[in-house]
C-alpha positions in Angstrom: -2.9 -22.6 6.1 -2.9 -18.8 6.5 -2.6 -16.6 3.4 -1.1 -13.2 3.6 -1.4 -10.0 1.7 0.9 -8.0 -0.5 -0.6 -4.5 -0.6 -0.1 -2.0 -3.3 1.0 1.5 -2.3 1.8 4.5 -4.5 5.2 6.0 -4.2 7.3 8.4 -6.3 10.6 10.1 -6.4 10.8 13.7 -5.4 11.4 16.4 -8.0 15.0 17.6 -8.3 16.7 19.6 -11.0 18.1 17.2 -13.6 21.4 17.5 -15.3 21.5 18.8 -18.8 20.6 16.2 -21.4 18.7 14.0 -19.0 15.3 12.8 -20.0 12.9 13.4 -17.2 9.8 11.2 -16.7 6.6 13.0 -15.7 6.4 13.1 -12.0 3.5 13.6 -9.6 3.3 17.0 -8.0 5.5 17.5 -4.9 4.4 18.8 -1.5 6.4 19.5 1.6 6.4 21.0 5.0 8.6 24.1 5.6 11.6 23.5 7.9 11.2 27.0 9.1 8.3 28.3 11.2 7.0 31.7 12.3 4.0 33.8 13.4 0.8 34.5 11.5 2.4 37.7 10.1 4.1 36.0 7.2 5.9 39.1 6.1 8.2 38.6 9.2 9.5 35.3 8.0 12.9 34.7 6.4 12.2 34.2 2.7 9.1 36.4 2.5 11.0 38.8 0.2 9.2 41.9 1.3 5.8 40.4 0.5 2.8 40.2 2.7 -0.1 37.8 3.3 -0.5 34.7 1.2 2.0 36.2 -1.3 4.6 36.0 1.5 3.5 32.4 2.2 4.1 31.6 -1.5 7.5 33.3 -1.4 8.5 31.4 1.7 7.6 28.1 0.0 9.5 29.0 -3.2 12.6 30.0 -1.2 12.6 26.7 0.6 12.1 24.8 -2.7 14.9 26.7 -4.3 17.3 25.9 -1.5 16.3 22.2 -1.7 17.0 22.3 -5.5 13.5 21.2 -6.4 12.6 21.7 -10.0 10.3 24.7 -10.8 10.4 26.3 -7.4 8.2 29.1 -8.7 5.3 26.6 -9.0 4.8 26.1 -5.3 2.0 27.7 -3.3 1.4 27.8 0.4 -1.7 25.9 1.6 -3.4 29.1 2.9 -6.7 30.8 2.6 -7.5 34.4 3.1 -10.4 36.8 2.7 -10.1 36.8 -1.1 -8.8 33.3 -2.1 -9.4 29.8 -0.8 -6.4 27.4 -0.6 -8.4 25.1 -2.9 -8.3 27.6 -5.7 -4.7 28.7 -5.1 -3.3 25.2 -5.7 -5.0 25.3 -9.1 -3.1 28.6 -9.7 -6.5 30.3 -9.6 -8.0 33.1 -7.5 -11.4 33.3 -5.8 -13.6 31.1 -3.6 -14.3 27.5 -4.0 -18.1 28.2 -3.6 -17.8 30.3 -6.8 -15.8 27.6 -8.7 -12.6 29.6 -8.3 -13.9 31.8 -11.1 -14.3 28.9 -13.5 -17.4 27.6 -15.3 -17.2 24.5 -13.1 -15.2 23.5 -10.0 -11.7 22.5 -11.0 -10.6 19.1 -9.6 -7.4 18.4 -11.5 -4.7 19.5 -9.0 -2.5 16.7 -7.7 -1.6 13.9 -7.0 1.2 14.8 -4.6 4.2 13.0 -3.1 6.4 14.1 -0.1 10.2 14.8 -0.6 10.9 11.2 0.7 8.9 9.8 -2.2 6.0 8.6 -0.1 2.6 9.6 -1.4 0.7 12.3 0.4 -2.6 12.1 -1.5 -4.4 11.8 -4.8 -6.0 14.6 -6.8 -7.7 17.3 -4.8 -11.3 15.9 -5.3 -10.2 12.7 -3.5 -7.9 14.3 -1.0 -10.7 16.3 0.6 -14.1 15.2 1.9 -16.1 13.1 1.4 -13.3 10.7 0.5 -10.5 12.2 2.7 -7.9 9.9 1.1 -4.5 10.9 2.7 -1.9 8.2 2.4 0.9 9.5 4.7 0.9 12.6 6.9 2.6 15.7 5.5 5.4 15.7 8.1 8.5 15.7 5.8 10.2 19.1 5.1 12.2 20.2 2.2 15.3 18.8 3.9 13.7 15.3 4.0 13.3 15.2 7.7 10.5 15.9 10.3 11.2 19.1 12.2 11.4 18.9 16.0 8.9 20.5 18.2 5.2 20.9 17.8 3.4 19.9 14.7 1.3 23.0 14.1 0.8 24.5 10.6 -0.9 27.7 9.6 -3.7 27.1 7.2 -6.8 29.3 7.7 -8.5 26.5 5.8 -11.4 24.2 6.6 -11.5 20.6 5.7 -13.1 21.3 2.3 -10.2 23.6 1.2 -12.2 26.8 1.8 -11.5 29.7 4.2 -12.2 28.8 7.8 -14.4 31.7 8.8 -12.2 34.7 9.8 -9.5 32.5 11.3 -6.6 33.7 9.2 -4.6 36.2 11.2 -6.1 39.2 9.3 -5.2 37.5 6.0 -1.8 36.5 7.3 -0.6 40.1 8.2 -1.0 40.1 12.0 0.2 38.5 15.2 -3.1 39.5 16.9 -6.0 37.1 17.1 -6.2 33.5 15.9 -5.7 31.5 12.8 -7.0 28.1 11.8 -4.3 25.5 12.2 -3.6 21.9 11.0 -1.2 19.3 12.4 1.4 18.0 10.0 1.4 14.7 11.9 -2.2 13.9 11.0 -4.0 12.5 8.0 -7.6 12.8 6.9 -8.9 16.3 7.9 -6.4 17.0 10.6 -3.6 18.2 8.4 -5.5 21.3 7.5 -8.2 21.7 10.2 -7.7 20.6 13.8 -10.6 18.7 15.2 -12.7 20.8 17.5 -11.4 24.2 16.3 -14.2 26.4 15.0 -15.1 30.0 14.3 -14.6 31.0 17.9 -11.4 29.0 18.5 -8.2 29.0 16.6 -4.4 29.0 17.0 -2.8 32.2 18.4 -1.3 34.2 15.5 1.6 35.1 17.8 2.7 31.5 18.1 5.1 30.0 15.6 3.8 27.3 13.1 5.0 25.8 9.8 3.5 26.0 6.3 2.6 23.3 3.9 3.7 23.9 0.3 2.1 22.4 -2.8 3.2 22.2 -6.4 0.4 23.6 -8.4 -1.5 22.0 -11.3 -2.2 18.5 -12.4 0.4 15.7 -12.6 0.4 12.0 -13.8 -1.0 9.3 -11.6 1.1 8.1 -8.6 3.4 5.3 -9.6 2.8 1.9 -8.1 5.1 0.3 -5.5 4.5 -3.0 -3.7 4.6 -3.2 0.1 4.3 -6.4 2.0 2.4 -6.9 5.2 -0.8 -8.1 7.0 -3.8 -5.9 7.4 -4.9 -3.5 10.1 -8.1 -1.5 9.9 -10.5 0.6 12.0 -14.0 -0.8 12.3 -16.7 0.8 10.2 -19.0 -0.1 13.1 -19.1 1.9 16.3 -20.6 1.3 19.8 -20.3 1.9 23.5 -17.7 0.6 25.9 -19.9 -2.4 26.6 -18.6 -4.4 23.7 -21.1 -7.2 24.2 -23.8 -4.7 23.1 -22.4 -4.4 19.6 -24.4 -6.5 17.1 -21.1 -8.1 15.8 -20.1 -9.4 19.3 -22.0 -12.6 18.8 -22.7 -13.2 22.5 -19.0 -12.6 23.6 -18.0 -10.2 26.4 -15.0 -8.1 27.2 -11.9 -8.3 25.0 -13.3 -11.5 23.5 -16.2 -9.4 22.2 -13.7 -7.0 20.6 -12.0 -9.8 18.8 -15.4 -11.2 17.7 -16.4 -7.8 16.3 -13.1 -7.5 14.3 -13.5 -11.0 12.9 -17.2 -10.5 12.0 -16.3 -7.3 10.1 -13.3 -8.9 8.4 -15.6 -11.8 7.3 -18.2 -9.3 6.0 -15.5 -7.6 4.0 -14.4 -10.9 2.5 -10.9 -10.6 4.0 -9.1 -13.9 4.2 -8.9 -15.9 7.4 -10.9 -13.6 9.7 -9.9 -15.6 12.9 -6.4 -14.1 12.7 -7.7 -10.6 13.7 -7.6 -9.2 17.2 -8.8 -5.9 18.6 -6.1 -3.5 20.0 -7.5 -3.6 23.5 -6.3 -3.8 27.1 -8.2 -4.7 30.2 -7.3 -4.9 33.9 -5.2 -8.0 33.5 -4.1 -7.7 29.8 -1.8 -5.4 27.9 -2.7 -4.9 24.3 0.9 -5.3 23.2 1.1 -8.7 24.8 -1.8 -9.9 22.6 0.3 -9.6 19.5 3.5 -11.7 19.0 6.7 -9.7 18.9 7.1 -10.9 15.3 3.6 -9.9 14.2 3.3 -7.6 11.2 4.4 -5.5 9.4 1.0 -4.0 9.1 -0.6 -2.2 6.2 -3.9 -0.5 5.7 -6.4 -1.8 3.1 -5.0 0.8 0.7 -1.5 -0.6 1.1 0.1 2.2 3.1 2.6 1.0 5.6 1.5 1.5 9.2 4.2 -0.2 11.3 6.9 -2.8 11.3 6.9 -5.6 14.0 7.3 -4.0 17.4 6.5 -0.5 16.0 3.1 -0.1 17.6 4.7 1.0 20.8 7.5 3.1 19.3 8.0 6.6 20.8 7.9 7.9 17.2 4.4 6.6 16.6 3.1 5.0 13.5 4.2 5.7 9.9 0.6 6.4 9.0 -2.8 6.2 10.6 -5.1 3.3 11.2 -8.1 5.3 9.9 -9.2 3.2 7.0 -12.0 0.7 7.7 -12.5 -2.8 6.4 -14.8 -1.3 3.7 -11.9 0.9 2.6 -13.5 4.2 3.7 -11.4 6.8 5.6 -12.2 8.1 9.1 -11.4 11.6 10.3 -10.6 12.6 13.8 -12.9 9.9 15.2 -12.3 7.9 18.4 -11.4 4.3 19.0 -11.7 2.4 22.2 -8.3 1.0 23.4 -7.9 1.1 27.1 -4.2 1.3 26.2 -1.3 3.7 26.9 1.1 4.8 24.2 3.6 2.1 25.3 1.0 -0.6 24.7 0.3 -1.3 28.4 -3.1 -1.3 30.1 -4.8 1.9 31.2 -7.0 2.1 34.3 -9.9 3.3 32.2 -11.3 0.3 30.3 -15.1 0.4 30.9 -14.8 -2.3 33.6 -13.0 -4.6 31.2 -15.3 -3.6 28.4 -18.4 -4.9 30.0 -20.3 -1.7 31.0 -21.7 1.5 29.5 -22.9 2.7 32.9 -22.8 6.4 33.8 -19.6 7.3 35.6 -17.5 4.6 33.9 -14.8 5.7 31.5 -12.6 4.2 28.7 -9.3 5.2 27.2 -9.6 6.3 23.6 -7.3 6.9 20.6 -7.8 9.2 17.6 -7.9 7.5 14.3 -6.2 10.1 12.2 -3.3 10.9 14.6 -0.3 8.5 14.0 2.9 10.4 14.9 2.7 10.1 18.6 0.9 7.7 21.0 -2.3 9.7 20.5 -3.5 7.0 18.0 -4.0 4.8 21.1 -4.0 7.2 24.0 -5.6 10.6 23.7 -7.8 10.8 26.7 -10.9 9.1 28.1 -14.6 9.3 27.5 -17.7 8.0 29.2 -18.4 4.4 28.3 -21.9 5.2 27.1 -20.4 7.1 24.2 -21.8 5.4 21.1 -19.5 6.7 18.4 -16.2 5.0 19.1 -14.6 2.5 16.8 -12.1 -0.4 17.4 -8.7 -1.0 15.8 -8.3 -4.5 14.3 -4.9 -6.0 13.5 -3.9 -9.4 12.1 -2.0 -11.0 15.0 0.4 -12.9 12.7 3.6 -12.3 10.8 3.8 -11.7 7.1 4.2 -15.1 5.3 5.5 -16.4 2.0 2.1 -16.8 0.3 1.3 -13.4 -1.0 0.5 -11.4 -4.2 -2.8 -9.7 -3.4 -4.8 -12.8 -2.4 -6.6 -10.9 0.3 -8.0 -8.3 -2.0 -9.2 -11.0 -4.4 -6.4 -10.6 -6.9 -5.2 -14.2 -7.6 -3.6 -13.4 -11.0 0.0 -13.9 -9.7 -0.9 -17.3 -8.1 0.0 -20.6 -9.7 -2.4 -23.5 -10.1 -0.9 -25.2 -7.1 -0.4 -23.2 -4.0 0.9 -24.5 -0.6 1.8 -28.0 0.4 0.3 -31.0 1.8 
């Protein structure tokens, strides 16, 4: 008999102005994406109110919050760093640099947690949101109108993955359309929402090109409420290796796709997940499509932290996943790290699959996905790399449908279980 998981995910209702006499319960802080976009000269945006730089960014966020009827619109700050202030400090309603503790005796860590306008959790308190934990539940792609804006997913940030200013990449402190500014992608989790992988001091996003802003309610809020989601697990492997999957220690003598499945099952067993044989690697080869390795009714899938990844059939959706498969079986979070797939965004086989996952020879290539990029097919198809690359992970998904036996068994929580479970 297979046992299935009920995962726990934190959700909350967005802040709105309540009617007179209502008793409001404490709510987590709200964060949202601006529906409007513009250049790196923030004074040119509608809603800037004659202000410049990060002050203009804050005014834009507050204008959007006011129009959306969010409570306390004056408490929102744009996630922006400039020459004087780091974004990390600004969302604590402080000035200065993170390296100088934002002017405090010790580094503040109380800001957050935050939810999106649709009630889905974005992330916990700032100390867990940023490295080394990088705990982002759902990408910040919901605007104040409760939708995802069309077009590109670029956001101005000027901010590195630790919440500090990214070198000089801030469009002259957000007053100019000349030069470059550090960007994030609102479709990504982990580090990518504030700092695009591969963009450094000499790179950046053209200040002349339009991008959105991310707006955060300042200060500390109560813990995220708990909400149950049902599903079976999907995870990224903590282990990495070359495109010759038989060379991975967990392969156990298997080769090709079978080695991928063996790796997933070995790691599931080492993490004490129930019924490791149900896991398969999300892999295609020259004769097999990854989508065909999973029944059409398989899923829905959740990460080990309980966030909802996809409903049955959703792995090949043009809209992408609901969140990323960037949490490992050990519950750590990956950044913009690669995973071998050999699979296109529609779930079918790609021509690059390291000779059916049997070689790491020079000149052979394998298709890769990016672990923290869910919103498009880039989670499974983002380009190819030489098969001798030794830093790629695998995606492992339970190839079964969610069943009737649940209540946290997979995580070891059997409190909701009766003395007699199952049948003859």
